[in-house]
Structures are given as structure tokens and as C-alpha cells.
C-alpha positions in Angstrom: -1.1 23.7 180.6 -1.2 23.4 184.1 -5.0 23.9 184.3 -5.4 21.1 181.5 -3.3 18.6 183.3 -5.3 19.5 186.4 -8.4 18.8 184.8 -7.7 15.6 183.5 -6.1 14.6 187.0 -9.6 15.4 188.5 -11.3 13.8 185.7 -9.4 10.6 186.7 -9.9 10.9 190.1 -13.9 10.9 189.5 -13.6 7.8 187.5 -11.4 5.8 189.8 -13.6 6.8 192.9 -16.9 5.9 190.8 -15.5 2.6 190.1 -14.1 2.1 193.4 -17.7 2.8 194.7 -19.0 0.5 192.2 -17.0 -2.2 193.1 -17.4 -1.9 197.0 -21.4 -2.0 196.3 -21.0 -5.2 194.2 -18.6 -6.8 197.0 -20.9 -5.8 199.7 -24.0 -7.3 198.0 -22.0 -10.5 197.0 -20.8 -10.6 200.9 -24.5 -10.3 202.0 -25.6 -12.9 199.5 -23.2 -15.0 200.8 -24.4 -15.1 204.4 -28.0 -15.0 203.1 -27.7 -18.3 201.1 -25.3 -19.9 204.7 -28.1 -19.1 206.3 -31.2 -19.9 204.5 -28.8 -23.7 203.7 -28.3 -23.8 207.3 -31.9 -23.3 208.1 -33.1 -25.9 205.4 -30.8 -28.8 206.9 -31.3 -28.1 210.2 -34.9 -28.3 209.4 -34.8 -31.8 207.2 -32.1 -33.5 209.7 -34.4 -32.1 212.8 -37.4 -33.4 211.7 -35.7 -37.0 211.0 -34.0 -36.8 214.5 -37.6 -35.7 216.0 -39.1 -38.7 213.9 -36.5 -41.5 215.5 -36.9 -39.5 218.9 -40.7 -39.6 218.8 -40.4 -43.7 218.1 -37.5 -44.7 220.4 -39.6 -42.8 223.0 -42.6 -44.7 222.2 -40.7 -48.3 222.0 -38.8 -47.5 225.5 -41.9 -46.3 227.2 -43.8 -49.1 226.4 -40.9 -51.3 226.9 -40.6 -50.2 230.2 -44.1 -50.7 231.2 -43.8 -54.3 230.0 -41.0 -54.5 232.6 -43.0 -52.2 235.5 -46.0 -54.4 234.1 -48.0 -51.0 233.8 -47.9 -49.4 230.5 -49.4 -46.1 232.3 -46.0 -46.1 234.3 -43.6 -46.9 231.4 -45.0 -43.7 229.7 -44.7 -41.3 232.8 -41.2 -42.9 233.6 -40.2 -41.7 229.8 -42.0 -38.2 230.5 -40.0 -37.9 233.5 -36.8 -38.4 232.1 -37.5 -35.9 229.0 -38.5 -32.9 231.9 -35.7 -33.9 233.9 -33.2 -33.6 230.8 -35.0 -30.1 229.6 -34.5 -29.0 233.4 -30.3 -30.2 232.8 -30.3 -28.3 229.4 -32.3 -25.1 231.0 -29.4 -25.0 234.2 -26.4 -25.5 231.6 -27.9 -23.1 228.9 -25.2 -20.4 229.3 -22.4 -23.5 228.7 -24.3 -24.4 225.6 -24.4 -20.5 224.4 -21.0 -20.1 224.2 -19.5 -22.5 221.6 -22.7 -22.2 219.5 -22.0 -18.3 219.3 -18.1 -19.1 218.8 -19.3 -21.4 216.1 -21.8 -18.9 214.1 -19.0 -16.2 214.6 -16.5 -18.0 212.6 -19.1 -19.1 210.2 -20.1 -15.7 209.3 -17.2 -13.6 209.8 -15.0 -15.7 207.4 -13.7 -14.0 204.9 
């Protein structure tokens, strides 16, 4: 009688463990899918918005360079001036890259480890 109960309890434990492992596997698959879809969605948004912003920046830069060229009465100097502005902007971003990394890391940490 006691052996039958023990055998039945072990059988129930085995079923519960199998169910737990299957559900845990499903949970992690769903979690990975969620993170993967957020990543892909974010990359697509970044690509679309970034390409439109880059196109707008290109057109505005071209207009600014041409306008500065007219103001300086030399189109070449207008384009060189805009190029120097972008070199200086890139240099400043390089100098402050550590300060830019922290907020980005915090944002993405909250984004990925949000349950």
C-alpha cells in the first residue's frame, strides 16, 4: 500500500517536472521572440527614420552651403565651410562619446530587461 502511494507520488512528480520544463521552455522561446521582434522593429524604424533624416540633412546642407557660397560670393567656400562645420560636429561627438553611451545603455537595458 505504501509502495503504491510512493510510486503514484513519484509518477505525479515526474509529470509535474515534465510540465514545468515544457512551460519553462515555451516561456524562454516567447521571451527570445519578444526581444528579437523588438530588435528587428527598432532597426526597421531606425533605418526608415534615419534614411529620411539623412536625406533631409543632405538637402538642407546643400542649401546651406549654396547660401553661404552666395553670401561669401564664392560657392566653393560655402561648401568648404559646411564641410568644416560637419568635421567639427563629428569631432565634438567623438570627444563626448562616453557621455552619449551611458543614456543609450540605460535606455536599451530598460528596453530589453523589461518583463
